[in-house]
C-alpha positions as CSV (number, residue, x, y, z in Angstrom):
1,X,22.6,-6.2,23.8
2,X,19.6,-4.9,25.5
3,X,18.5,-3.2,23.1
4,X,18.2,-6.2,20.5
5,X,16.4,-8.9,23.3
6,X,13.4,-5.8,23.4
7,X,13.7,-5.8,19.9
8,X,13.1,-8.9,19.5
9,X,10.4,-9.1,22.5
10,X,8.3,-6.4,20.8
11,X,8.8,-8.2,17.5
12,X,7.4,-11.5,18.7
13,X,4.8,-10.4,21.2
14,X,3.6,-6.7,20.4
15,X,0.1,-7.2,17.9
16,X,-2.1,-5.5,17.9
17,X,-5.5,-6.8,19.8
18,X,-8.8,-7.5,17.6
19,X,-10.7,-7.4,20.8
20,X,-11.1,-3.6,23.4
21,X,-8.8,-2.0,25.2
22,X,-10.0,0.8,27.2
23,X,-6.3,3.2,28.7
24,X,-7.7,4.9,31.9
25,X,-5.1,7.9,33.7
26,X,-5.5,10.5,35.8
27,X,-5.9,13.1,32.9
28,X,-6.9,12.7,29.0
29,X,-5.1,15.9,27.1
30,X,-7.4,17.8,24.4
31,X,-4.4,19.0,22.4
32,X,-6.0,20.5,20.0
33,X,-8.2,22.9,22.9
34,X,-5.7,22.4,25.8
35,X,-8.9,21.3,27.5
36,X,-8.3,18.5,30.5
37,X,-10.2,15.4,31.4
38,X,-10.3,13.8,34.7
39,X,-10.3,11.1,34.8
40,X,-9.7,9.6,31.3
41,X,-10.3,6.7,28.9
42,X,-9.8,6.1,26.0
43,X,-11.9,3.2,23.8
44,X,-9.8,1.1,21.4
45,X,-10.4,-1.6,18.5
46,X,-9.0,-2.6,15.6
47,X,-6.2,0.1,16.1
48,X,-8.7,3.3,16.3
49,X,-9.5,4.9,18.6
50,X,-13.6,4.5,18.7
51,X,-14.1,6.8,21.7
52,X,-12.4,9.3,24.2
53,X,-13.4,11.0,27.7
54,X,-13.9,10.6,31.5
55,X,-15.2,7.4,30.8
56,X,-16.1,5.1,27.9
57,X,-18.7,2.3,27.7
58,X,-16.8,-0.9,28.3
59,X,-18.0,-3.8,26.4
60,X,-18.2,-7.3,27.1
61,X,-14.3,-8.6,26.8
62,X,-12.4,-5.7,27.0
63,X,-9.2,-5.2,28.4
64,X,-8.4,-2.3,31.3
65,X,-5.0,-0.6,31.1
66,X,-4.6,1.5,34.2
67,X,-2.1,4.1,34.2
68,X,-2.4,5.6,37.5
69,X,-2.0,9.4,38.1
70,X,-1.0,9.7,34.6
71,X,-1.7,11.8,31.2
72,X,-3.2,10.0,27.7
73,X,-1.7,12.5,25.1
74,X,-1.6,11.6,21.5
75,X,1.9,10.4,20.3
76,X,4.8,12.9,20.3
77,X,6.0,13.0,16.6
78,X,9.5,14.5,15.7
79,X,9.6,16.4,12.3
80,X,13.4,16.2,11.5
81,X,15.1,13.0,12.5
82,X,18.2,11.7,11.3
83,X,18.2,7.6,12.0
84,X,21.1,7.2,10.1
85,X,22.9,9.1,12.5
86,X,25.0,8.7,16.2
87,X,27.2,11.1,18.6
88,X,30.0,11.2,16.7
89,X,32.2,13.2,13.9
90,X,29.0,12.7,11.2
91,X,32.1,13.5,8.3
92,X,33.9,10.4,9.6
93,X,31.0,7.7,10.8
94,X,29.0,8.1,7.1
95,X,32.7,7.3,5.6
96,X,33.5,4.3,7.9
97,X,30.6,2.9,9.1
98,X,29.1,1.0,6.0
99,X,25.7,1.2,4.1
100,X,24.6,-2.4,5.4
101,X,25.7,-1.5,9.2
102,X,24.4,2.1,9.8
103,X,21.0,0.8,8.3
104,X,21.0,-1.5,12.0
105,X,21.9,1.4,13.7
106,X,19.1,3.1,12.5
107,X,16.6,0.3,13.1
108,X,18.3,0.2,16.6
109,X,17.4,4.1,16.4
110,X,13.7,4.1,15.2
111,X,13.5,2.1,18.8
112,X,14.9,4.4,21.1
113,X,12.4,7.6,19.4
114,X,8.9,5.3,20.3
115,X,10.2,4.1,23.3
116,X,10.5,7.9,23.9
117,X,6.9,8.4,23.3
118,X,7.9,9.3,19.1
119,X,5.4,7.8,17.5
120,X,5.5,8.8,13.9
121,X,8.5,10.5,12.8
122,X,9.9,12.6,9.6
123,X,13.8,11.2,8.2
124,X,15.6,14.8,7.0
125,X,18.0,13.0,4.4
126,X,20.3,9.8,5.5
127,X,23.6,11.5,4.8
128,X,25.4,9.2,1.8
129,X,23.2,6.0,2.6
130,X,20.9,6.7,0.3
131,X,17.9,5.0,0.0
132,X,18.7,2.6,3.0
133,X,15.5,4.7,5.1
134,X,12.9,2.9,2.3
135,X,13.9,-0.5,4.1
136,X,14.1,1.0,7.4
137,X,10.1,2.2,6.6
138,X,9.5,-0.5,4.7
139,X,10.1,-2.8,7.2
140,X,7.9,-1.0,10.7
141,X,4.9,-0.5,7.7
142,X,5.2,-4.1,7.4
143,X,5.9,-5.0,11.6
144,X,9.1,-6.6,11.0
145,X,10.0,-4.2,13.4
146,X,9.2,-1.4,16.0
147,X,9.3,2.0,15.1
148,X,7.5,5.7,14.7
149,X,6.0,5.6,11.5
150,X,7.8,7.6,9.1
151,X,8.1,9.6,6.3
152,X,11.5,9.6,4.4
153,X,13.3,11.5,2.0
154,X,16.6,9.5,0.8
155,X,19.8,11.4,0.4
156,X,19.6,14.8,0.6
157,X,20.2,17.4,-2.4
158,X,23.3,19.8,-2.7
159,X,25.5,21.4,-4.9
160,X,28.9,20.3,-5.3
161,X,30.5,22.0,-2.7
162,X,28.0,23.0,-0.8
163,X,26.8,22.1,2.8
164,X,27.2,18.5,2.5
165,X,29.5,17.8,0.3
166,X,33.3,16.5,1.1
167,X,35.2,18.8,2.2
168,X,39.2,19.2,2.9
169,X,39.5,15.7,2.0
170,X,42.7,15.1,-0.2
171,X,40.5,15.2,-3.9
172,X,42.8,12.1,-5.3
173,X,41.1,10.1,-2.4
174,X,37.5,11.3,-4.1
175,X,35.4,10.8,-0.5
176,X,31.4,11.1,-1.1
177,X,29.5,13.9,-0.1
178,X,27.0,12.9,1.9
179,X,24.1,14.1,0.2
180,X,23.1,13.4,-3.7
181,X,24.7,16.9,-5.8
182,X,22.4,18.9,-8.5
183,X,23.5,21.7,-10.3
184,X,21.2,23.1,-11.8
185,X,16.7,23.1,-12.5
186,X,17.1,19.9,-15.1
187,X,19.1,18.5,-12.5
188,X,16.7,18.7,-9.8
189,X,13.9,17.7,-11.2
190,X,16.1,14.5,-12.7
191,X,17.6,14.0,-9.7
192,X,14.5,14.4,-7.4
193,X,12.3,11.8,-9.5
194,X,14.7,8.8,-8.7
195,X,14.7,9.9,-5.5
196,X,10.8,9.0,-5.3
197,X,11.4,5.9,-7.8
198,X,14.2,4.5,-4.7
199,X,10.9,5.4,-2.0
200,X,10.7,8.9,-0.7
201,X,8.5,10.1,0.4
202,X,9.2,13.9,0.0
203,X,12.6,14.8,-0.8
204,X,15.0,16.9,1.4
205,X,17.0,20.4,0.0
206,X,19.8,22.1,1.5
207,X,18.9,25.1,0.3
208,X,22.0,27.4,2.5
209,X,25.0,26.6,3.9
210,X,27.3,26.9,5.7
211,X,26.5,29.7,8.6
212,X,28.3,32.3,10.1
213,X,28.0,35.4,11.9
214,X,28.9,38.3,11.7
215,X,28.0,41.4,13.3
216,X,25.7,40.0,15.5
217,X,23.5,39.0,11.7
218,X,23.3,35.4,10.5
219,X,25.1,34.6,6.8
220,X,24.3,31.7,5.2
221,X,25.3,31.6,1.2
222,X,22.3,30.5,-0.9
223,X,22.8,26.9,-2.8
224,X,19.7,26.8,-5.5
225,X,18.5,29.9,-7.6
226,X,14.4,31.3,-6.7
227,X,13.6,29.6,-10.0
228,X,15.5,26.7,-9.5
229,X,13.5,26.0,-6.0
230,X,10.5,26.7,-8.1
231,X,11.1,23.9,-10.8
232,X,12.0,21.6,-7.8
233,X,8.5,22.4,-5.5
234,X,6.4,22.0,-9.0
235,X,8.2,18.5,-10.4
236,X,7.0,17.1,-6.5
237,X,4.2,18.6,-6.2
238,X,3.5,17.2,-9.5
239,X,3.1,13.1,-7.6
240,X,1.3,15.0,-5.0
241,X,4.6,15.0,-2.5
242,X,6.3,18.3,-1.5
243,X,9.9,19.8,0.1
244,X,12.0,20.8,2.3
245,X,14.3,22.1,3.4
246,X,17.6,22.8,5.3
247,X,17.9,26.4,5.5
248,X,19.6,29.0,8.3
249,X,18.5,32.4,6.7
250,X,18.5,35.0,3.6
251,X,18.1,35.3,1.1
252,X,17.9,31.1,0.4
253,X,14.9,30.7,3.4
254,X,13.2,33.9,1.1
255,X,13.4,31.7,-2.0
256,X,12.4,28.3,-0.2
257,X,9.3,30.5,1.1
258,X,8.5,31.7,-1.9
259,X,8.7,28.9,-3.8
260,X,6.5,27.3,-1.7
261,X,8.3,24.7,0.2
262,X,6.1,22.5,3.0
263,X,9.0,23.3,5.9
264,X,12.0,25.8,6.8
265,X,14.2,23.7,9.2
266,X,16.5,25.4,11.3
267,X,15.1,28.8,10.8
268,X,17.7,30.2,12.6
269,X,17.2,34.0,11.1
270,X,14.3,35.0,8.5
271,X,13.0,38.3,7.2
272,X,9.8,40.2,7.7
273,X,9.1,39.3,4.0
274,X,9.6,35.4,4.9
275,X,7.8,35.0,7.6
276,X,5.1,36.8,5.8
277,X,4.7,34.1,3.8
278,X,5.3,31.7,5.7
279,X,2.5,32.5,8.1
280,X,0.7,33.4,4.4
281,X,1.3,29.8,3.1
282,X,1.2,27.9,6.5
283,X,4.6,26.4,6.1
284,X,6.1,25.3,9.1
285,X,9.8,27.0,11.0
286,X,11.3,23.6,12.4
287,X,13.4,25.3,15.1
288,X,15.6,21.9,15.9
289,X,16.5,23.9,19.4
290,X,18.1,20.5,21.3
291,X,20.8,20.4,17.6
292,X,22.4,23.9,18.7
293,X,22.1,23.4,22.5
294,X,23.1,20.3,22.8
295,X,26.6,20.9,20.3
296,X,26.5,23.7,22.9
297,X,27.6,21.8,25.5
298,X,30.0,18.9,24.0
299,X,32.1,21.4,22.0
300,X,35.1,22.4,22.9
301,X,35.5,25.7,24.0
302,X,35.8,28.0,21.0
303,X,33.7,26.3,19.3
304,X,31.2,26.7,22.0
305,X,31.4,30.1,22.1
306,X,30.6,29.9,18.4
307,X,27.1,27.6,19.6
308,X,26.5,29.8,21.7
309,X,26.2,32.9,19.6
310,X,23.8,31.2,17.1
311,X,21.7,29.7,19.8
312,X,21.1,33.4,21.0
313,X,20.0,34.6,17.4
314,X,18.0,32.2,17.1
315,X,16.4,32.3,20.4
316,X,16.0,36.0,19.6
317,X,15.1,35.2,15.9
318,X,12.3,32.7,17.5
319,X,10.4,34.5,19.5
320,X,10.1,37.7,16.0
321,X,9.3,34.9,14.2
322,X,5.8,33.5,17.1
323,X,4.5,36.9,17.4
324,X,4.3,37.5,13.1
325,X,2.3,33.6,12.7
326,X,5.3,31.4,11.8
327,X,3.8,27.5,12.8
328,X,6.1,26.1,14.4
329,X,6.3,22.5,13.9
330,X,8.4,20.4,17.0
331,X,12.0,18.8,15.0
332,X,14.8,18.3,17.6
333,X,17.6,17.1,14.3
334,X,18.4,14.3,16.5
335,X,21.4,11.5,15.6
336,X,24.0,13.8,15.9
337,X,23.2,13.5,20.0
338,X,21.3,10.2,21.5
339,X,17.6,9.4,19.9
340,X,15.0,8.8,22.4
341,X,16.2,12.1,24.4
342,X,14.9,15.0,21.7
343,X,11.8,15.4,23.8
344,X,13.8,18.5,25.2
345,X,12.8,20.2,22.4
346,X,10.1,20.5,24.3
347,X,11.6,22.4,27.0
348,X,13.1,24.3,24.6
349,X,10.2,25.6,22.9
350,X,8.5,26.8,26.6
351,X,12.4,27.7,27.5
352,X,11.9,30.5,23.7
353,X,8.0,31.7,24.2
354,X,5.8,28.8,23.7
355,X,3.3,28.0,25.6
356,X,3.3,24.8,27.0
357,X,0.0,23.7,24.6
358,X,1.9,25.4,21.4
359,X,4.9,23.5,22.1
360,X,2.7,19.8,22.2
361,X,0.2,21.4,18.9
362,X,3.7,21.7,17.9
363,X,4.3,18.4,18.1
364,X,0.9,16.9,17.5
365,X,-1.3,18.1,15.4
366,X,0.9,20.6,13.9
367,X,3.7,17.7,13.2
368,X,0.2,15.9,11.7
369,X,-0.5,18.0,9.6
370,X,3.3,19.0,7.6
371,X,3.2,15.2,7.2
372,X,0.5,14.4,5.6
373,X,-2.1,12.9,8.3
374,X,-3.6,15.6,9.3
375,X,-6.7,13.7,10.2
376,X,-4.8,10.7,10.9
377,X,-2.7,11.0,13.8
378,X,-1.5,13.9,16.5
379,X,-4.9,13.7,18.7
380,X,-7.1,11.2,20.4
381,X,-10.0,11.3,18.5
382,X,-12.6,8.7,17.4
383,X,-11.7,7.6,14.1
384,X,-7.8,8.2,14.5
385,X,-5.4,6.1,14.9
386,X,-4.6,5.1,18.5
387,X,-1.4,6.1,18.9
388,X,-1.0,7.4,23.0
389,X,2.1,8.2,25.0
390,X,1.5,8.6,28.5
391,X,3.2,10.8,30.6
392,X,3.9,11.6,34.9
393,X,1.3,14.2,36.1
394,X,0.1,17.4,34.1
395,X,2.3,18.2,31.1
396,X,0.3,21.9,31.0
397,X,1.8,22.3,34.4
398,X,5.1,21.1,33.6
399,X,6.5,20.3,29.7
400,X,9.4,18.4,31.1
401,X,7.4,15.3,31.7
402,X,7.5,14.6,28.1
403,X,10.8,13.6,28.5
404,X,9.4,11.0,30.9
405,X,7.0,8.6,29.2
406,X,5.5,5.8,30.2
407,X,3.4,4.4,27.8
408,X,3.7,3.7,24.6
409,X,1.1,2.5,22.3
410,X,1.0,2.9,17.9
411,X,-1.6,1.1,16.7
412,X,-3.7,-0.5,19.2
413,X,-0.5,-1.9,19.9
414,X,1.0,-1.5,23.1
415,X,5.3,-1.1,22.8
416,X,5.5,0.3,26.2
417,X,4.5,-0.6,29.9
C-alpha cells in the first residue's frame, strides 16, 4: 500500500520544471577525475545540466534546493537487474505467478530501484515473462510510472536443457522454460529478430551453466559454439544492437569474447586469453557479487558452503581481472534479493580490490557506455541529462554512503527529497 501511494504521488507531482533549478550541496564529485568541488552546485533546466561548479549563475526565478552535508554525483547505473523477479524460489514464482501479476511487481521494483538512486538500468531477461518489459520501459519513458531509464532484453535466450530450462519437473506437465530456446545459429537469428520485433534493446544469451567447482576450479559447460555466438553478434549488429551473455567460465567466456559481445556477466573465472580480448575489445565484465553474497547468507548450511566456495573463487579471479585491465561495469543481479538494496554491490567491489572512485565509475560512466548512453548520462556535465543523486558525507572516503541515498533526480524531475 505504501508503494502504491508513493507511485501515485510521483505520477501526479513528479513533473519536469521549465524554470531553472539550482542544486546546492557540501560537495560535488567529478566521477571522471575523482575531483571533489566544495561546495558544489548544479544549474538544471528543461531536464538537462546547464552548468556545474562551486557556484553557478542563478537566473531570475531559479529555485534553489539546499541538500546540506551531502555529495552530488551522477545517478547510479545497475547493468544487471531482474525487474520481474523477487526473493523466493525463482523456478516456482515464474510458474505460479501470472505475467500480469509479475508485470505489476516489476513496476514496483522499478520504483524501488529509482528511490535507491538507480536512474538507469539494464534488465537482463524477464525470466519467462516474454516482452512484458517492453511495456514497463515504454510506460516509464512516457512518464506514466516512475522508474529508471531502461535497456531491456525481453526473454533471454537459452538452449534446450540449458541453464534456464525447466529441469526436474514431470515432463508430461510441459513446464515452460524461463528463456526462449534456440539450438543452432539459424534458430538464434530467428529468435533475435523476434525479440527485436517485440521491443528488445539488446539480447541476453545464456552461454554457460550450470556451474560446479572441482578442486578449486570452476566447471561450466558452454551452450553455444563460437560460430553460433558470432552469428548472434552479427545479427544484432545488423541493426546497431548488441549481445550480452550470462557466462561464468571457460570456454564459453572465450567464445563470447572472440565473438564480440558487449558484456560478460558474472565472469567468475576467465582465462588470460579471454581477459586479453576483453581489454582489447573493451568488453565489460559485470561481476554481480551481491547475488552470491545474498544467497550465501540465506541458504542451508550445505548450499551456503557451496556459495562461499564460489565467492572465494570469484574474489580471487576478480583481482586478476583488475590487474589485467578488464573493464568493469557495476551490475548486482538484483531481483532474487530485494530491489532497492543493490548499492551493496559498490561496497563489495571495493572490498574485492577496486578503489572507491573506480567502483563509482563502474556504476556511472562505465554503465552509461555499456547501456549505449555515453555522453548523455553517467556524469555531471553540461548537456547531460540531469540524473543526479545526493549521498551523505564523501563516498570516496566511505563507499557505503551509496547505500544511503537522500535525493534522487532523473531528467530534472525530483523523485526523492
